C-alpha positions in Angstrom: -14.6 33.3 37.2 -17.7 31.8 35.6 -18.0 32.2 31.8 -21.2 31.7 29.9 -21.0 30.5 26.3 -23.7 31.2 23.7 -24.2 28.8 20.8 -24.1 30.4 17.4 -27.6 29.1 16.3 -29.5 27.9 19.4 -30.0 29.6 22.7 -30.4 26.3 24.6 -31.7 22.7 24.4 -35.3 23.8 24.2 -34.4 26.0 21.2 -32.7 23.1 19.6 -35.7 20.8 20.1 -38.0 23.4 18.6 -35.8 23.6 15.6 -35.8 19.9 15.1 -39.6 19.6 15.5 -40.2 22.5 13.1 -37.7 21.1 10.6 -39.3 17.6 10.7 -42.8 19.2 10.6 -43.8 17.2 13.7 -46.9 17.9 15.8 -45.6 19.2 19.1 -48.4 17.4 21.0 -47.4 14.1 19.5 -43.6 14.0 19.4 -41.9 10.8 18.1 -39.5 10.8 21.0 -37.2 8.1 19.4 -36.7 10.1 16.2 -36.2 13.5 18.0 -33.8 11.9 20.5 -31.7 10.4 17.7 -31.5 13.8 16.0 -30.7 15.6 19.2 -27.8 13.1 20.1 -26.5 13.5 16.5 -26.3 17.3 17.0 -24.4 16.8 20.3 -21.9 14.5 18.6 -21.4 17.1 15.9 -20.7 19.7 18.5 -18.1 17.5 20.1 -16.5 16.8 16.7 -16.2 20.6 16.1 -14.7 20.9 19.5 -17.5 23.0 20.7 -18.1 23.0 24.5 -21.4 21.2 25.3 -22.9 22.9 28.3 -24.6 21.0 31.1 -28.1 22.1 30.1 -27.7 20.3 26.8 -26.5 17.2 28.6 -29.4 17.3 31.0 -31.8 17.5 28.1 -30.1 14.6 26.5 -30.5 12.5 29.6 -34.2 13.6 29.8 -34.9 12.5 26.2 -33.2 9.2 26.8 -35.2 8.6 29.9 -38.5 9.4 28.1 -37.4 7.2 25.2 -36.6 4.3 27.5 -39.8 4.7 29.4 -41.9 4.6 26.2 -40.0 1.6 24.7 -39.8 -0.6 27.7 -42.8 -2.8 28.5 -44.7 -1.8 31.6 -44.7 -4.5 34.4 -48.1 -5.9 35.3 -49.6 -4.1 38.3 -50.1 -5.8 41.6 -53.6 -6.5 42.8 -53.4 -3.7 45.4 -52.4 -1.2 42.7 -55.2 -2.1 40.2 -57.0 1.2 41.1 -54.0 3.3 40.1 -52.9 1.2 37.1 -55.3 2.9 34.7 -54.3 6.4 35.8 -50.6 5.5 35.4 -51.2 4.1 31.9 -52.9 7.3 30.8 -50.0 9.5 31.9 -47.7 10.5 28.9 -44.0 10.8 29.9 -43.7 13.5 27.2 -46.3 15.7 28.8 -43.9 17.7 30.9 -41.5 18.2 28.0 -44.3 19.2 25.7 -45.5 21.8 28.2 -42.0 23.3 28.5 -41.7 23.5 24.7 -45.1 25.2 24.4 -44.1 27.8 27.0 -40.7 28.3 25.5 -42.2 28.8 22.0 -44.6 31.4 23.4 -41.9 33.5 25.0 -39.7 33.1 22.0 -42.4 34.5 19.8 -42.9 37.4 22.2 -39.1 38.1 22.3 -39.0 38.1 18.4 -41.9 40.6 18.3 -40.2 42.8 20.8 -36.9 42.6 18.8 -38.8 43.7 15.7 -40.3 46.6 17.5 -36.9 47.6 18.8 -35.5 47.4 15.3 -38.3 49.6 13.9 -38.0 52.1 16.8 -34.2 52.3 16.2 -34.9 53.7 12.7 -36.8 56.6 14.2 -34.8 59.7 15.1 -36.2 62.3 17.5 -35.1 65.7 18.5 -35.9 68.2 21.3 -39.2 70.0 20.9 -38.7 73.4 19.2 -40.1 76.7 20.4 -43.1 77.3 18.1 -44.4 80.4 20.0 -43.3 82.8 17.2 -45.6 81.0 14.8 -48.7 81.3 17.0 -51.1 83.7 15.2 -52.0 86.9 17.0 -55.7 86.8 17.9 -57.3 89.9 19.1 -58.9 89.5 22.5 -62.7 89.4 22.6 -63.7 92.7 24.3 -66.9 91.2 25.6 -65.5 88.0 26.9 -67.0 87.0 30.2 -69.9 89.5 29.9 -73.5 88.5 30.3 -76.5 89.9 28.6 -77.5 91.6 31.9 -74.1 93.3 32.0 -74.7 94.8 28.5 -78.2 95.9 29.6 -76.8 97.7 32.6 -74.2 99.4 30.5 -76.8 100.5 28.0 -79.0 102.1 30.7 -75.9 103.9 32.1 -75.2 105.3 28.7 -78.7 106.6 28.4 -78.5 108.4 31.7 -75.3 110.0 30.6 -76.9 111.1 27.4 -79.8 112.7 29.3 -77.3 114.6 31.5 -75.3 115.7 28.5 -78.4 117.2 26.8 -79.5 119.1 29.9 -79.2 122.9 29.8 -77.7 124.7 32.8 -77.7 128.4 33.5 -74.3 129.8 34.6 -74.2 133.0 36.5 -70.9 134.8 36.8 -70.3 136.8 40.0 -69.1 140.2 39.0 -66.2 141.4 41.1 -65.4 145.1 40.8 -61.8 146.3 41.1 -63.1 149.6 42.2 -65.0 148.0 45.1 -61.9 146.2 46.1 -59.9 149.4 46.0 -62.4 151.1 48.3 -62.4 148.1 50.6 -58.5 148.3 50.9 -58.6 152.0 51.6 -61.3 151.5 54.3 -59.2 148.8 56.0 -56.1 151.0 55.9 -58.2 153.8 57.5 -59.4 151.5 60.3 -56.0 150.1 61.0 -54.1 153.3 61.1 -52.8 153.3 57.5 -51.0 149.9 57.6 -52.0 146.3 57.1 -50.6 143.0 55.8 -51.6 141.4 52.5 -52.5 138.2 54.2 -55.2 140.2 56.0 -56.9 141.0 52.7 -57.1 137.4 51.5 -59.4 135.0 53.3 -59.6 131.2 53.2 -62.9 131.4 51.4 -61.9 133.8 48.7 -62.2 132.6 45.2 -59.6 133.0 42.4 -61.5 135.9 40.9 -61.5 137.7 44.3 -57.8 137.2 44.7 -57.1 138.5 41.2 -59.3 141.5 41.8 -57.4 142.2 45.1 -54.1 142.2 43.2 -55.4 144.5 40.5 -56.8 146.8 43.2 -53.4 147.1 44.9 -51.7 147.8 41.6 -54.1 150.5 40.8 -53.7 152.1 44.2 -49.9 152.0 43.8 -50.3 153.6 40.4 -52.4 156.4 42.0 -49.7 156.7 44.7 -52.2 156.0 47.4 -50.2 153.2 48.9 -46.8 151.6 49.0 -46.0 147.8 49.2 -42.8 146.3 50.5 -41.4 143.1 52.1 -39.1 142.8 55.1 -37.6 139.5 53.7 -37.7 137.3 50.6 -41.1 135.5 50.3 -42.3 137.3 53.4 -45.7 138.7 53.8 -46.4 141.9 51.8 -46.8 145.1 53.9 -49.4 147.6 52.6 -49.0 151.1 53.9 -50.7 154.4 53.0 -48.5 157.2 51.7 -47.7 159.9 54.2 -47.8 162.7 51.6 -51.5 162.1 51.0 -53.5 160.4 53.6 -56.7 160.9 51.7 -58.7 157.7 51.7 -61.1 159.0 49.2 -61.1 157.5 45.7 -61.9 159.7 42.8 -65.0 158.5 40.9 -63.8 159.4 37.5 -60.6 157.3 37.4 -61.6 153.6 38.0 -64.8 152.3 36.3 -64.3 148.5 36.3 
């Protein structure tokens, strides 16, 4: 099982190098490699004295620093005649350039990580809760009765109201049809005479008869029964009414002095 150890102060060799550079207030683009290498090796020796495990990445960085230090301290051999064209380019190359580029990239990501850590800390101090139902606090607003209407719609409604007002002020003459009960009594007696003194009530009422005519017919039958001119009966419940002239007086004449309405 592989176990990863994390140093108490530094995340890795680049973090340690940045600490040494910032502590010594050194320009990162012009690192005194000899001084930084000595400080770096001293830190590794301190770790070994404290019996702290030195990971391989720290050792790789130590080897890199020693190689750069040796490359900068050792004199360069004179170039051969065939390599004169490339001698100037090799002389201009700085062995620290790759390390400086790594340190710049590491510092950039480290600053971003610290900013994100600060945002995380600030966000952790904010407590949220589920949204509450605020519908009971919504004020009741009466609906606009003319919402969606156009001026033309209002004009049409106004003209319609004017037409109704004209019809309301119009005067109509109502004529009531007078229905005489006496005439209905005479009509019933005449029908009985034509039918041999017996007929059905349904034969007195037509489909076109109005309510007034039906009422007058009932009153006429009641008056004739009161005068003992006819008798009415049914053969069964809710059956048709049978109207029959009385046998004791088959006079189909109606006295003129008894009914006047």
